[in-house]
N, C-alpha and C positions, 0 to 999 in steps of 0.2 A: 615616651615609649623607649624601652630598652630591648635590644635584640642582640643575639649572638652573632658576631662577625667572624666568619671562617678565616678571614685574612689575618686577623690579630689573635684569634683563639680566645676572645674575651666577649663578655656581654657588655655592650656599650650603649650609651644614650644615643638615640637616633636624632641626628641633626642634618637636615637636607642642605644641599648646596644653596638653594634659594628658599627663603622662609615661606612656609605655607604651600610649597609645591614639591612634588615627588616625581622623579623620573625612575621608572621601574622596567627592567628588562627580564623576560623569562624565556629560557630556551624552550622552543616548541618541539613538536614531534618530528621524527623522520617518517614520512608518510608512505611506508612500503608495506605496512600491515596494520591490523587493529592495535590500538593501545591496550596493554594489559592493565589490570587494576593496580599493579605496582607503579607503573608510570603515572597513573591517574591520582595516586596518593599525593605525588608532588604537586600536581595541578590544583588539587583540592586545598592544600596548605598554602600555596601561593595565592589562591583566590581569597582565602581568609585574611591573609596579610594585606592584600590590596583593599578588600572591603573594610578592614579595620582602619586602615589609613584614611579612607574616605569618611568613615564613621567618626574618626577623631578630628575631622575638619580639614584634612589636606586635599589639595587639588592634585590628583594623581593622573599621570599619563603612563599607561602600561603598553609595552611593545612586545610582540612575540614573533619569532621567525617560524617559518615552515621549511623544513629541510627536504627539498625535492631533488637535490643533486649533491654529490660530493661526500656523503657520509659512508665510509667504507666499513666492511664487515669486521675489520680489525682497526682499532684506533692507532695502530702503528703505521698507518699509511700503506698498508698492503691488503691484498684481497679484492673482492668485487665491491663495486658500489652497491649499497643496500637497495637503492631504487632500481637498479638494473637487475638485481637478484629477484626483487618482487615482480618486475615485469616478465622475466623469464618464467617464474613460477606460475603466473596466471595467463601467459600468452597475450599480454596487452602491451601497449606502449607505456613508457615511463610516465608521460603526462596523464594518461588514463588512470594509471595506478595512483598517481599523486592526487588527482581530483577525487577519486573514490574514497581514499583513506583520509584525506583532509576532511571531507564531508562527514565521514564516519566518526572521526575524532570530535568534531564539534557537536555532533548528535549525542555522543557520550557525555560531553561537557554539559550540554543542556539538561540531560537527565540527572546529572549530579549537581545542578544549580551552580555551575561554574560560569562566571561572567566571561563573555568574549572580550579579549583585550581591545583597547582602543585602536591599536594598529596591529594587523596581522600581515606579515610580509614574506612571501615565498622567496627562497634564495635565487630562483631563476629570474626574478624581477630586478636583481641588483648587480648584474654582471659588470656593468660599467663602473660601479662603485668599488667592486673587488679589484678590478684592473688598476684603478686610480691609486688605491692604497698599496697594492703590491708594488706598483711602479715606484712609489715614494719610498717604500722600504728598501728596494734595490738601490735607489739613488743615495740613500742614507747609509748603505753598507750593511743593512740588517738581513738582506736576503741574497741568495746566489742561485745560479742556474747550474744544474747537473743532470745529465742523462735525459734532457728534454723537459725536466720539471723544475719548478721554482721552490726553493726551500727557505725557511726562516732559520737563521744562524743563531742558535741559542748561546753560543760561546761569547757573543757580543754583549750579553746582559750581565749586570752586576749580580743579579739573583734571578734564577729561573724557577726553582722549586718553591714557589711562594706559599703553597699549602702543605708545608713540609711535615707536619706532625700527625697526619691521619694514620689510623690503623691500616696495616697492609691490605687487609681484605676489602677496605673501602677504596683503595687506590688501584684502579685497573691499570696495570702497567702498559706503557706504550708499545713495547715489543713483547709479545707473548710467546710461550713455548710452542714449538711446532709451526711458527710463522716465519717465512723466509725473510731474512734481514734485508733492508733496503741499502744496498751498497753505494748508492749515490750520495748518501748523507755524509757530511763532514764530521758530524757529532751524532751520537746515538739519540739524543733528545731532539734533534732538528725535526721539523715537520713541514709537510707540503702545503704551499700556498696556492699553487696552480699545477695541475696535471696537463700534459699534452698527449697527442696521439701516439707518441713514442712509447707510451706505457699501456694505454687502454684503447686499443684499436676498435673494440666492440662497444665502446661507450656511445649511447644514443644521442645524448645532449652534449653538443660541443659549440664553442664560440671562438671567433677570432680574437687573438690577443697579440701583444708585442713579442710573445715568446712562442707563438705557434698556435694552431687550433687545439683547444682543450677545454678544461672545465675547472672550477675552483675546488680547493680542498674544503673540508667541513668547517674547520676552525675560523677561517677568515670571514665566513658569512655573518656570524653573530656580532663580531666587532663592527663590521660595516653597517649592518642593519640598525644596530643600536645607535651608532654615531649619526646615521642618516636622519633618524627620527627623534633622537633625544639629545643630540649635541655632543660636545667633547667631554662633558663631565656627567657621569652617571651616579645616581644615588644608590640604588639597590639592584643587584643582579641575583636572580634566583635560579635554582635547578636542583636536580637530584644529586646526592653525594657522589655517585659514580661519574658525574661530569666534572668534578673538581679537578681531577687529573686524568687524561691530559687536556681535556677540552677547555676548561676555564683557565687553566694555567697558560695555555697557548693564546687564549683570547687576551689575557693581561699582557703577555709578552709582546704580541704584535700591536696591540692598541697603544700601549705606552711608548713603544719604539716609534710608532707613527706620530703620536701627538706630542711627545716630548715632555709629558707631565702625567701625574696620577690620573687614572681613568675612572675607576669605580670605588666608592668609599665603603660599601657594605655588601658582603656576600652571604646569601641566605640559602643554605643547603638542607634538603630534606633527606633523612636517612631511609634505608631500604625497607620495603615490605618483603618479609621473608615467609617462606613456607617451612614446614618441618624439615625439608631437605635442603634449605638454604635460600639464597637470594632468588627472588622470582625473575624469570626471564622467559622470552618467547621460545627458547630453544630446548627447554626441558620441562617435563611434567605436563600437567593439564594447563592449557593456555587459558588463563582466567581473564575473561572480558566482562564488561558490563552486561552485554547481551546474554552471556552464559549465566550470570547471576540472576538475571530476569527470568530466564527459562527455568531456573530452579525455585522461582517464587519469591525472590528478594527484590524489594523496592530499592533502586539505586541510592536513594537517600538514606537507607539503612547502612549502606557501605560508607557513605559520607559520615554518618553518625559514628560508625565504628572507628574511622580514622581520627575524628575529632576527640575521641575519648583518650587518645594517647598524645604525647608531646612529639612534635615534628622532628626533634633531634634524638629520638629513641627509635631503634629498629622495632618494627611492628610485625608480630607473627600472625599470619592469616591461617585460620582453619575454619571449617564450616561450623564447628562448635562455637568458636568465638563470634562468628557472624550471627549465629542463632541467638546468642546472648544479647548481642546488640539489637537484633530484631525484636526480641521480647521487651527490652528496655525502651526502645523507640515506640513500640505499640502501646506500652503502659503510659508513656509520657503523653502521647497524643490523646489517649483515652482520658487522662486526667484534665487535659486542656479542654477537651470536649465537655467534660462535666462542669468545668468553670463557666463555660459559655451557657450551659443549660441553667446553672444556678445563679447567674448574674441577675441582680435586681435592676429594674428599669431606671431607678433614680440614682444609681451609683456613679460617682465621679472619681477620677484619678486622684489618689492621695499624693500630692507632689513631693512631700518630704520622704515618703517611703520610696517613691519612684527614683528620686535622686540618690538615695542611699544605696539601692541595689544597682543602679546604673554605675555608680562609683565603684562598687565591688567588681562588677563585670569588666569595667575598663582597667581596673588594677590587675586583674588576671591576665588580660591581653597585653597590657603594658609590660608585663613580666615575660618577655621573650615569647609572645603569642602563645600563652599557655591555655590552649583550648580545653584541656581537661578540667582545669580550675574554673574556666568560664561556664562550662556545663554544670559544675557543682553549684555555681551561683544561680543558674536557672532552676535547679531543684530547690535551692533555698527559697526562691521566690514562691514556688508552689506550696511550701510549708509555712510561709510567713503569715503573721497575724495582720493582714491587710485585706481590703476588699477585692472581689474578683475582677472588677474593672481595672484596678491598678496592676494586678497580676497579668492580665491579658495584654495591657499596654506594654509592660516590661518584656513579656515573651515576644511580642511583635517587634519591639525595638531591638532586642538581642539578635533576633533572626535576620536582621539586616546584615549581620556579620556571619552568623553561623549558617544561614541559608539552608536550614533543615526542613523548610516547608511545614512548620509546626501548626500554624493557624489553619492553613489550607487542608492539612491532613485531618485536623480535628473537626473542621466543618464537614468534610466528606464523611467522617465517621458518624457525626450526628445525623447527617442526611440519610446515610445508609441505614442507620438504626431506625429512624422514623419511617422509612419506606417499608421496613420489615414488619412493623407493628400495625395491626389492623386499626382502622379508625374507631371501631367499636370498643377496643381495648383502651385506646387513648382517652376516650370519653369517660369510661369507668374509672380510670386512674385519676382524672381530674376531679370527678365526683368524690372519690375516696380522699383526695387531698383536702377538699372542702369539708368533708365529714370530720376528718382528724382535726382540722383547724377549729371546727365548732365543738370539739371534744365529744362528738357522737361516735364513740369507739365501736359500739355494736353495729352501726351502719357501715363503718369503715371495714370491719371484719367481714360483713356480708358481701360488700363490694369486692374485697380481696378474694373471697371464695368464687365469685362470679368470674373474676379475671383468671383464676386458676382453672375453672371449667373450660375456658377458651384456650388453655394451653400456655399461659404466661404466669410468671412469678413476679410479684412486686416486692421490692425491698426498700427499707429506709436506711440510708447510710449517712455518714457525716457530710458527704458531698451532695446529698439530696436523694430524691426518689429515683430508683432504677427499675427498669422493666427488662426482663429477659425471657426467652423461651424456656420451657421446662426441659 
């Protein structure tokens, strides 16, 4: 498998630290509000990556954090804690907010067929780990105390801006216009490892530390949670492109200063989901959630299909027109699969040569930097292929271990719904007509077709077989 490594700006052959095993870390949500569908695009593509690694034979351990403390409204270490902001908005405690929106996040993931990571760790469960690493960074001279807070000293690094050639719109600057500058910092790029009560007196969640009562900064949590569950050497770190700077940049800085060696080999970043007005966010425009899409009549798996039709390293533009196109394509796809099921002969067996040929094409698409668009093209090639229906259905089921579009399930439901709509009397006449046509008694077949018509149904012969529909 070859994947694009944001750290080197190249497509590289994937070679894990330990043969056959993959340690994978994905930045989880800050659970102060519902995830919007732009956030969820990242989780869908990370899910495909994980499932493909498993499909390809790797033993994968995937860890995700839940940010329930420490993520500020500004990534420049100024402003309110996002969790505190959510608690004030809804007149609840921070932990009530965290519980509600964590559950809501995983409910959305379930609807989108996103597998729950092997380990899900909330930041509030690792305070002792944060204190241990921050203490070591201070002992090594990489951190300092100022104004009651502990900062990481970026001037001590040979290189800080490791993801240096992103477009400016993709790099959310650490200190934004209109945000008060933190005068405690020695250097503009320094970032907070631990806040104390000297800065946030209204912070609900606080813990004792060697530097006073306070709480951790956002960046330290991912480093510590990853090292706690995956060890000192990480294979793949995933996240949205907006996390590359400063969040992932700061993770690398503090992790490698603490460890004394390279921490993560591959960085997998997913580009933004945009609307016509620009990058999707919670603060502007219609707040697009999975629940909102459902309320408008869209199956969440249609949105997953929409995402998979594009490459993860391309910005994707969301409009309802584009989603409608995906819905139409998804419905046609599942209808074709339902027809395969209906037309499959009882004595068909999988043609192994055809199966392996198409599976090879599918793997080649995903080996090429997780090209889901080309993988879906292979799926359509299977439908058009000159092979039996049993082979086609086996391939579709196999591919869906990675794509997770629920294709077989949707097709079965479609078949079941259709059968329930057609009266038994009509079904009997259709079977009699099939027998008459097989016996070349076309006069009787025409007579039976007219009877079916009198009952309000049309019978059609297609290349896929006999179809029945209401007039």
